[in-house]
N, C-alpha and C positions, 0 to 999 in steps of 0.2 A: 503493499499499500504506499502510496506517496506521502511525503511530508510537506509541511508549509513551505520549507525550503525548496524543495523540488518544483512545486507548482509556481512559486514566485521566480525562481530563476529561469524556468521555461518561459514565463510570461514576459519577463523583462527582456529576454533574448529576442522573442518574436515581435515585441513591441518596437524593438529598435533602441531601447534605452541603453542596452549593453550589446556587446558583439562577441563573436566567437574568439575566445582566447582572453577575453577581457571580463572576468567574472564580476557579478555585482557585489557592490559593497554593502557592509552591514546596514547602512543607513538606507540603501535602496531597497534591501530585503525587508526592513522594517516598515517602510512605507507601503511597500507592495503588500505585506501581510495585513496591514491596516484596511487597505482596499479590499482584499480577499474576504476578510471578516465581515466588512460592510455589504459585500456582494452576497455572501452566504446568508446573512441576516434578512436581506430582501427576499432571496429565494425561499426562505422558509415561511414567507407570508403568502406564497403563490402555489395553490393546490397543484398546478400543473408542472411544477418543478420539485414536488415533495414526493418522495417515493413510498410513504406509507402513514398510516394513522394509528393511534394508540387508543385501546380500549382502557378507560381508567375506571376502576370499580370503587364506588363509595358505599360503605356501609352506614346506612342511615341512623342518626342519633336523635332525630326529632328536631334538629336545628332548623332555622328558617332558611339559611344559606350555607354553602361550603366554599372555602377558599381554594384557588388553584394557582400554583406558582412555586417559587423558591420557599420552603418553610411553610407551605400552606397545608391545609387538610389533604389535598391531592398535591403531591410533591413531583414538580417538574422542573427541568433545568431553567425554564423562562416562561413567563406568563403568556399563554396563548392568546393571539389577538381574536380568535373566535372559537367557538364549539361547533363542530361539524354536525354531530348528531347525538342523539341521547334515546334511552330507553329504560324502562323500569322493569325488573326481573321479580316476578311473583314466585317466592321461594316455597310458599305452602299454598299452592293453587288447587289441591286435590288431584292434580295430574301425576302421571309417573315420572315426569321430569319438570323443571321449572318452566315457567311461561314468560316470554319477553314481549313487552307492549312498548311500541315506539311512543316518544314523547314528541309533541308538537313544540316548536321553539317560538318564544316571543321575541321578535328580532330588535326592539328598541325599548329604551327606558320609557319613553312616552307611552307606549302600549302597556308596559308593565305597571305604570303609575295608575292606569284606568282599572286595574284588577280590584274589585270590590272587596273581596275576603281574602286577604294576602296570608292570613294565619290559619286558614281553613286546614284541618288535618284528616286526610284520607288518602286514598291511592292517587298518585299524581297523574297528570294527563299532558302537562305543560312544562317548560322550564324557560327562565330567562337568563341569560348571561351577561353579567356587568363587566366589561373588560377594562377594569380600573388597573392601576399600575402602582407597586409592583405586583399586587395579587388581584387576580381576578375573582368574582364571586359568582357561584351557581346557585340559582333560585329554583327549586322545584315547587310545582303549583298543581294541586294543593300539597301541603307538607306531609310526607310519610314519617311515622314515628315509630313503627315496629321493625326492630332489625330482623326479627324472625320471620317477617312477612315480605319485606321490600329490600332490594338491592339496586342502587342507581348505577347506570353505566353511561359514560359520556366519552366522545371521541374528539381527539384532537390531532393536528398535523404533527408529524416528526419535527423537532427542532433541529436543524442543521448544526454542525459543530461550530465552536467558536475556538479558534486557535491561539493559545495563551503564549506560545513560542513558536519560532520558526521550525524547529526540530519535532513538533507535534505530529503524530500520524493523523491522516485524514481518512477516517473510516466511512466511506460511502461506497454505494455500487460503482462498479467500474466505469459506466458511461459518464459520470460526472467528471472525471479526470480531464478527458478532452475538452469538455465545456468550460471548466474552470481555467484552464490554461489560456484558451483563445479570448474567453470574456475578460478575464483579468489582463490579457495583453491590451485590449480595447480600453479598459479603466486606465492603464498604466500611461498609454499614448496621451489620453486626456490630463492625467495627473502632471506628466512632464511637458505639457504644452506642445505636444506634437499633433499634427494634423491627422484627422481621420484617415484610415486605409481601408479601402473597400474589401480588400482580400481578407484582412483581419475581421472586418465586420461580417462578412459572409460565412467564415469559419465559426466565429462566435455564435450566430444565429443558427447555424447547422447543429452545433452542440446542443443548443437550447432545444431545438426541435427533437433531436434524438431522446433527450430526457423526457420530453413531453409525450412522445409517442410509446415510451415504455413505462411511464408512470401514470398517465391520466387515467382517471375513472369517471365516467358521466353517470350520475345517477338517474333512475327512471323519474320521469315527470309525473308528479301526483296531480290528479285530477280532482279539482274541488268538488265536493259533494253536490252542490247545487247543479253542477253541469251534467251529472250522471242520470237524472231524472228518475221517475218511478218504473219506467219500462225497460231500462237496460243501461248500458254503459255508452258514454259519448266517445266516438271514433274521430280523433283529430285529423286522420287522412282524407276521410269522406265527408266530414261534418255532418254525421249522422249518428242516430241512436241505435246501437247494437243490442238485440234482445238477448238477455241472459235466461237460459233454461231455470224454471224454478224448482 
Protein backbone atom coordinates (compact mmCIF):
# COMPACT_ATOMS: atom_id res chain seq x y z
CA UNK A 1 0.00 0.00 0.00
CA UNK A 2 1.31 3.50 -0.79
CA UNK A 3 2.34 6.05 1.80
CA UNK A 4 1.64 9.74 1.85
CA UNK A 5 5.21 10.31 0.67
CA UNK A 6 4.65 8.01 -2.32
CA UNK A 7 1.51 9.85 -3.43
CA UNK A 8 2.96 13.32 -2.84
CA UNK A 9 6.25 12.55 -4.61
CA UNK A 10 4.44 11.15 -7.65
CA UNK A 11 2.01 14.08 -7.76
CA UNK A 12 4.75 16.71 -7.50
CA UNK A 13 6.67 15.05 -10.32
CA UNK A 14 3.58 14.77 -12.56
CA UNK A 15 2.63 18.37 -11.80
CA UNK A 16 6.03 19.60 -12.93
CA UNK A 17 6.89 21.06 -9.51
CA UNK A 18 9.89 18.70 -9.33
CA UNK A 19 11.75 16.78 -12.01
CA UNK A 20 13.45 13.46 -12.59
CA UNK A 21 16.56 13.30 -10.43
CA UNK A 22 15.33 16.26 -8.38
CA UNK A 23 13.48 14.78 -5.38
CA UNK A 24 10.99 17.03 -3.57
CA UNK A 25 12.06 18.87 -0.45
CA UNK A 26 10.53 18.28 2.97
CA UNK A 27 8.61 21.56 2.62
CA UNK A 28 7.16 20.50 -0.74
CA UNK A 29 6.10 17.14 0.68
CA UNK A 30 4.50 18.88 3.67
CA UNK A 31 2.53 21.28 1.46
CA UNK A 32 1.44 18.48 -0.86
CA UNK A 33 0.37 16.34 2.12
CA UNK A 34 -1.85 19.17 3.39
CA UNK A 35 -3.46 19.37 -0.06
CA UNK A 36 -3.95 15.59 -0.08
CA UNK A 37 -5.71 15.66 3.30
CA UNK A 38 -7.97 18.50 2.13
CA UNK A 39 -8.80 16.53 -1.01
CA UNK A 40 -9.62 13.32 0.87
CA UNK A 41 -11.82 15.28 3.30
CA UNK A 42 -13.85 16.58 0.35
CA UNK A 43 -14.06 13.10 -1.16
CA UNK A 44 -15.45 11.77 2.13
CA UNK A 45 -18.50 14.02 1.66
CA UNK A 46 -19.26 12.69 -1.83
CA UNK A 47 -21.16 9.39 -1.90
CA UNK A 48 -19.93 8.55 -5.39
CA UNK A 49 -16.30 8.75 -4.20
CA UNK A 50 -16.94 6.74 -1.05
CA UNK A 51 -16.44 3.00 -1.23
CA UNK A 52 -18.59 1.84 1.71
CA UNK A 53 -21.15 2.69 4.35
CA UNK A 54 -21.04 1.67 8.01
CA UNK A 55 -23.97 0.25 9.98
CA UNK A 56 -23.87 1.80 13.46
CA UNK A 57 -25.86 0.01 16.17
CA UNK A 58 -27.37 1.98 19.06
CA UNK A 59 -28.69 0.16 22.11
CA UNK A 60 -31.62 2.30 23.20
CA UNK A 61 -31.51 3.89 26.64
CA UNK A 62 -34.67 5.99 26.53
CA UNK A 63 -32.67 9.10 25.65
CA UNK A 64 -34.26 11.69 23.39
CA UNK A 65 -31.13 11.79 21.22
CA UNK A 66 -27.76 10.09 20.69
CA UNK A 67 -24.51 11.85 19.82
CA UNK A 68 -22.23 10.68 17.01
CA UNK A 69 -18.61 11.65 16.45
CA UNK A 70 -15.30 11.42 18.35
CA UNK A 71 -16.19 10.54 21.96
CA UNK A 72 -19.94 10.41 21.26
CA UNK A 73 -22.52 7.74 22.01
CA UNK A 74 -21.63 6.43 18.54
CA UNK A 75 -17.85 6.74 18.23
CA UNK A 76 -16.53 7.54 14.75
CA UNK A 77 -13.30 9.28 13.73
CA UNK A 78 -15.14 12.37 12.45
CA UNK A 79 -18.66 13.72 12.78
CA UNK A 80 -20.62 12.61 9.68
CA UNK A 81 -22.20 15.39 7.67
CA UNK A 82 -25.34 13.30 7.13
CA UNK A 83 -27.01 10.00 7.95
CA UNK A 84 -27.67 7.91 4.85
CA UNK A 85 -30.41 5.64 6.25
CA UNK A 86 -31.86 4.22 9.44
CA UNK A 87 -34.00 1.37 10.67
CA UNK A 88 -35.31 0.02 13.98
CA UNK A 89 -34.81 -3.65 14.79
CA UNK A 90 -37.60 -5.31 16.75
CA UNK A 91 -35.80 -7.79 18.98
CA UNK A 92 -38.85 -9.41 20.49
CA UNK A 93 -41.30 -9.35 17.61
CA UNK A 94 -42.77 -12.82 18.11
CA UNK A 95 -41.04 -13.98 14.93
CA UNK A 96 -38.26 -16.55 14.60
CA UNK A 97 -35.79 -13.75 13.94
CA UNK A 98 -35.58 -9.96 14.52
CA UNK A 99 -37.66 -7.74 12.24
CA UNK A 100 -36.15 -4.58 10.70
CA UNK A 101 -38.45 -1.63 9.95
CA UNK A 102 -37.08 1.33 7.92
CA UNK A 103 -37.12 4.77 9.49
CA UNK A 104 -38.11 7.83 7.47
CA UNK A 105 -35.67 10.72 7.78
CA UNK A 106 -36.81 14.23 8.73
CA UNK A 107 -34.50 16.32 6.58
CA UNK A 108 -34.38 19.71 8.34
CA UNK A 109 -34.47 21.36 11.75
CA UNK A 110 -37.45 23.38 10.53
CA UNK A 111 -39.44 20.19 9.96
CA UNK A 112 -38.29 18.68 13.26
CA UNK A 113 -39.43 21.82 15.08
CA UNK A 114 -42.97 21.18 13.78
CA UNK A 115 -43.22 17.77 15.49
CA UNK A 116 -45.87 18.21 18.16
CA UNK A 117 -44.94 15.39 20.59
CA UNK A 118 -41.16 15.21 20.58
CA UNK A 119 -41.04 13.14 23.78
CA UNK A 120 -43.65 10.55 22.86
CA UNK A 121 -42.39 7.09 23.80
CA UNK A 122 -43.17 4.09 21.59
CA UNK A 123 -41.81 2.35 18.49
CA UNK A 124 -40.01 4.91 16.29
CA UNK A 125 -40.95 5.54 12.67
CA UNK A 126 -38.78 8.59 11.88
CA UNK A 127 -35.49 10.17 12.84
CA UNK A 128 -33.89 13.59 12.56
CA UNK A 129 -30.14 14.16 12.29
CA UNK A 130 -28.75 17.44 13.63
CA UNK A 131 -25.34 17.68 11.94
CA UNK A 132 -23.87 19.91 14.63
CA UNK A 133 -20.12 20.12 15.27
CA UNK A 134 -18.03 18.52 16.75
CA UNK A 135 -20.78 16.01 17.59
CA UNK A 136 -23.91 15.35 15.55
CA UNK A 137 -27.11 14.21 17.25
CA UNK A 138 -29.63 11.59 16.12
CA UNK A 139 -33.22 12.05 17.32
CA UNK A 140 -35.48 8.97 16.92
CA UNK A 141 -39.20 9.74 16.79
CA UNK A 142 -41.07 8.57 18.78
CA UNK A 143 -38.51 7.69 21.46
CA UNK A 144 -37.85 3.96 22.00
CA UNK A 145 -37.30 3.18 25.69
CA UNK A 146 -36.89 -0.59 26.07
CA UNK A 147 -33.51 -2.08 25.07
CA UNK A 148 -35.05 -5.55 25.19
CA UNK A 149 -37.49 -4.57 22.43
CA UNK A 150 -35.72 -2.07 20.17
CA UNK A 151 -32.31 -1.60 18.58
CA UNK A 152 -31.50 1.39 16.37
CA UNK A 153 -29.32 1.17 13.25
CA UNK A 154 -27.98 4.12 11.26
CA UNK A 155 -25.73 4.22 8.21
CA UNK A 156 -22.93 6.68 7.48
CA UNK A 157 -20.32 6.93 4.78
CA UNK A 158 -16.77 5.73 5.43
CA UNK A 159 -14.48 8.59 6.48
CA UNK A 160 -11.42 8.55 4.22
CA UNK A 161 -8.10 8.63 6.11
CA UNK A 162 -6.32 11.69 7.44
CA UNK A 163 -2.55 11.40 7.07
CA UNK A 164 -0.82 12.76 10.16
CA UNK A 165 2.66 12.12 8.72
CA UNK A 166 4.07 11.58 5.22
CA UNK A 167 5.12 8.02 6.08
CA UNK A 168 1.54 7.02 7.00
CA UNK A 169 0.21 4.09 4.96
CA UNK A 170 -2.91 4.87 2.91
CA UNK A 171 -5.36 1.99 3.34
CA UNK A 172 -7.82 2.38 0.46
CA UNK A 173 -9.01 0.24 -2.46
CA UNK A 174 -6.33 0.10 -5.20
CA UNK A 175 -8.21 2.26 -7.73
CA UNK A 176 -7.84 5.25 -5.39
CA UNK A 177 -4.06 5.36 -5.90
CA UNK A 178 -4.24 6.50 -9.54
CA UNK A 179 -6.97 9.03 -8.76
CA UNK A 180 -5.07 10.47 -5.79
CA UNK A 181 -1.83 10.94 -7.76
CA UNK A 182 -3.37 12.74 -10.73
CA UNK A 183 -5.89 14.80 -8.73
CA UNK A 184 -3.18 15.83 -6.30
CA UNK A 185 -1.01 16.77 -9.30
CA UNK A 186 -3.81 19.08 -10.45
CA UNK A 187 -4.03 20.59 -6.94
CA UNK A 188 -0.24 21.05 -6.84
CA UNK A 189 -0.20 22.99 -10.10
CA UNK A 190 -2.69 25.44 -8.62
CA UNK A 191 -0.80 25.59 -5.31
CA UNK A 192 2.50 26.43 -7.06
CA UNK A 193 0.80 28.91 -9.42
CA UNK A 194 1.34 26.82 -12.53
CA UNK A 195 -1.18 27.03 -15.40
CA UNK A 196 -3.72 24.23 -15.84
CA UNK A 197 -2.60 21.25 -17.92
CA UNK A 198 -5.30 19.51 -19.93
CA UNK A 199 -3.53 16.13 -19.90
CA UNK A 200 -3.37 16.19 -16.10
CA UNK A 201 -6.99 17.32 -15.82
CA UNK A 202 -8.13 14.52 -18.14
CA UNK A 203 -6.28 11.81 -16.21
CA UNK A 204 -7.50 13.23 -12.90
CA UNK A 205 -11.08 13.07 -14.16
CA UNK A 206 -10.55 9.54 -15.47
CA UNK A 207 -9.39 8.51 -12.00
CA UNK A 208 -12.52 9.97 -10.41
CA UNK A 209 -14.74 8.30 -13.00
CA UNK A 210 -13.11 4.95 -12.26
CA UNK A 211 -13.83 5.30 -8.54
CA UNK A 212 -17.38 6.37 -9.28
CA UNK A 213 -18.07 3.37 -11.53
CA UNK A 214 -16.74 0.94 -8.91
CA UNK A 215 -18.37 2.45 -5.81
CA UNK A 216 -21.59 4.24 -6.71
CA UNK A 217 -24.83 2.68 -5.49
CA UNK A 218 -28.12 4.18 -6.62
CA UNK A 219 -31.00 3.38 -4.25
CA UNK A 220 -34.45 2.60 -5.60
CA UNK A 221 -36.72 5.60 -5.92
CA UNK A 222 -39.53 5.34 -3.35
CA UNK A 223 -43.03 6.19 -4.58
CA UNK A 224 -45.15 8.45 -2.36
CA UNK A 225 -48.17 6.63 -1.01
CA UNK A 226 -50.54 9.08 -2.60
CA UNK A 227 -49.33 8.17 -6.08
CA UNK A 228 -50.04 4.46 -5.72
CA UNK A 229 -53.81 4.88 -5.58
CA UNK A 230 -56.24 2.31 -4.30
CA UNK A 231 -56.23 0.18 -7.46
CA UNK A 232 -52.56 -0.57 -7.94
CA UNK A 233 -49.02 0.76 -8.21
CA UNK A 234 -47.97 3.79 -10.24
CA UNK A 235 -45.68 2.97 -13.20
CA UNK A 236 -43.19 5.79 -13.87
CA UNK A 237 -42.41 4.51 -17.38
CA UNK A 238 -45.97 4.41 -18.74
CA UNK A 239 -47.62 6.97 -16.40
CA UNK A 240 -50.30 4.40 -15.60
CA UNK A 241 -51.58 2.47 -12.60
CA UNK A 242 -50.59 -1.21 -12.64
CA UNK A 243 -53.10 -3.46 -10.95
CA UNK A 244 -51.73 -5.63 -8.16
CA UNK A 245 -53.47 -8.98 -7.59
CA UNK A 246 -55.20 -9.05 -4.22
